[in-house]
Structures are given as C-alpha cells and as structure tokens.
C-alpha positions as a Markdown table, in Angstrom:
| # | Residue | x | y | z |
|---|---|---|---|---|
| 1 | Unk | 0.1 | 0.0 | 0.1 |
| 2 | Unk | 1.4 | 3.4 | -0.8 |
| 3 | Unk | 0.1 | 6.7 | 0.5 |
| 4 | Unk | 0.9 | 9.9 | -1.5 |
| 5 | Unk | 0.4 | 13.4 | -0.2 |
| 6 | Unk | 0.6 | 16.3 | -2.6 |
| 7 | Unk | 1.2 | 19.6 | -0.9 |
| 8 | Unk | 1.5 | 23.4 | -1.6 |
| 9 | Unk | 3.6 | 24.9 | 1.0 |
| 10 | Unk | 4.1 | 28.7 | 1.6 |
| 11 | Unk | 7.5 | 29.6 | 0.1 |
| 12 | Unk | 8.5 | 31.3 | 3.3 |
| 13 | Unk | 7.7 | 28.0 | 5.3 |
| 14 | Unk | 9.8 | 25.7 | 3.1 |
| 15 | Unk | 12.8 | 25.7 | 5.1 |
| 16 | Unk | 11.0 | 24.9 | 8.2 |
| 17 | Unk | 9.2 | 22.2 | 6.5 |
| 18 | Unk | 12.4 | 20.5 | 5.1 |
| 19 | Unk | 14.0 | 20.6 | 8.6 |
| 20 | Unk | 11.0 | 19.1 | 10.3 |
| 21 | Unk | 10.7 | 16.4 | 7.5 |
| 22 | Unk | 14.3 | 15.4 | 8.1 |
| 23 | Unk | 13.7 | 15.2 | 11.9 |
| 24 | Unk | 10.6 | 13.1 | 11.2 |
| 25 | Unk | 12.4 | 10.8 | 9.0 |
| 26 | Unk | 14.9 | 10.1 | 11.7 |
| 27 | Unk | 12.2 | 9.3 | 14.3 |
| 28 | Unk | 11.1 | 5.7 | 15.1 |
| 29 | Unk | 8.9 | 4.4 | 12.4 |
| 30 | Unk | 5.5 | 2.9 | 12.8 |
| 31 | Unk | 5.3 | -0.9 | 12.5 |
| 32 | Unk | 4.9 | -1.7 | 8.8 |
| 33 | Unk | 6.2 | 1.6 | 7.4 |
| 34 | Unk | 8.8 | 0.5 | 4.9 |
| 35 | Unk | 9.9 | 3.8 | 3.5 |
| 36 | Unk | 9.0 | 7.4 | 3.0 |
| 37 | Unk | 10.2 | 9.8 | 0.3 |
| 38 | Unk | 9.9 | 13.4 | -0.3 |
| 39 | Unk | 9.7 | 14.9 | -3.9 |
| 40 | Unk | 9.5 | 18.5 | -5.1 |
| 41 | Unk | 7.7 | 18.9 | -8.5 |
| 42 | Unk | 8.9 | 21.4 | -11.1 |
| 43 | Unk | 6.1 | 23.6 | -10.4 |
| 44 | Unk | 6.8 | 23.8 | -6.6 |
| 45 | Unk | 4.4 | 21.2 | -5.3 |
| 46 | Unk | 5.7 | 18.8 | -2.7 |
| 47 | Unk | 4.9 | 15.1 | -2.6 |
| 48 | Unk | 5.4 | 12.6 | 0.3 |
| 49 | Unk | 5.2 | 9.0 | -0.6 |
| 50 | Unk | 5.0 | 6.5 | 2.1 |
| 51 | Unk | 5.2 | 2.6 | 1.2 |
| 52 | Unk | 3.5 | 0.3 | 3.8 |
| 53 | Unk | 3.8 | -3.4 | 4.1 |
| 54 | Unk | 0.1 | -3.7 | 3.6 |
| 55 | Unk | -3.2 | -1.8 | 4.3 |
| 56 | Unk | -3.6 | -3.5 | 7.7 |
| 57 | Unk | -0.2 | -2.0 | 8.9 |
| 58 | Unk | -1.2 | 1.4 | 7.7 |
| 59 | Unk | -4.5 | 1.2 | 9.4 |
| 60 | Unk | -3.0 | 0.0 | 12.6 |
| 61 | Unk | -0.6 | 2.9 | 12.7 |
| 62 | Unk | -3.6 | 5.3 | 12.4 |
| 63 | Unk | -5.6 | 3.8 | 15.3 |
| 64 | Unk | -6.0 | 5.9 | 18.3 |
| 65 | Unk | -7.3 | 8.8 | 16.5 |
| 66 | Unk | -3.9 | 10.6 | 15.9 |
| 67 | Unk | -3.4 | 12.4 | 12.6 |
| 68 | Unk | -0.8 | 10.8 | 10.4 |
| 69 | Unk | 2.7 | 12.4 | 10.9 |
| 70 | Unk | 2.9 | 13.8 | 7.4 |
| 71 | Unk | -0.3 | 15.5 | 7.6 |
| 72 | Unk | 0.3 | 17.0 | 11.0 |
| 73 | Unk | 3.7 | 18.2 | 9.7 |
| 74 | Unk | 2.1 | 19.8 | 6.6 |
| 75 | Unk | -0.7 | 21.4 | 8.8 |
| 76 | Unk | 1.9 | 22.9 | 11.1 |
| 77 | Unk | 3.6 | 24.8 | 8.3 |
| 78 | Unk | 0.2 | 26.1 | 6.7 |
| 79 | Unk | 0.4 | 23.8 | 3.6 |
| 80 | Unk | -2.6 | 22.8 | 1.7 |
| 81 | Unk | -2.8 | 19.1 | 0.8 |
| 82 | Unk | -4.5 | 16.2 | -0.7 |
| 83 | Unk | -4.0 | 12.6 | -0.2 |
| 84 | Unk | -4.5 | 9.3 | -2.2 |
| 85 | Unk | -3.9 | 5.7 | -1.4 |
| 86 | Unk | -2.7 | 3.2 | -4.0 |
| 87 | Unk | -2.2 | -0.6 | -4.2 |
| 88 | Unk | 1.2 | -1.7 | -5.3 |
| 89 | Unk | 0.6 | -4.0 | -8.4 |
| 90 | Unk | 4.1 | -4.6 | -9.5 |
| 91 | Unk | 7.6 | -3.6 | -7.9 |
| 92 | Unk | 10.6 | -4.4 | -9.9 |
C-alpha cells in the first residue's frame, strides 16, 4: 500500500518544512512503514510517498485517532494538501 500526499507549502515556510521532515525521517517508524520519500515537483508542489507493508499495517498505525505524521507536519507549516492511497501492483 502506498500513500501519497501532494502539498503546496508557503514559500517562506519551506525551510521549516524541510528541517521538520528530516527530523521526522529520523524518528522511530510505525510498524509496517517500509519507507517514505519526499519529492519536489518542477511547479513547486511537494509529494510525500510512504510505502507500507500492507493496508492493515497502515490502518494499525492510524488507530488511536492521531493524525498521520506527514499530515500533521504539513498542517503545522500552513500547507494545503490532498492525499491518495494506491495498491502496489508491481515492484521491480
């Protein structure tokens, strides 16, 4: 299962966002989170992709009512964002 968050971050908050994302990437990962990657599109949008072992692992990490870490981070820097979930059909 892959979660993708696309965000627009106010330019004056991008440095704060990058520092916080680096810190988040060093923190202990939830069970089943295999990796997270940060991309910047040519038009300035940001994309966070998180690959999970399976849907159940992702759902377990979201139990307890806490907002996912990536969404909480984006909210903290005033970003607008959308998110999508994908199943992985093939990985080479």
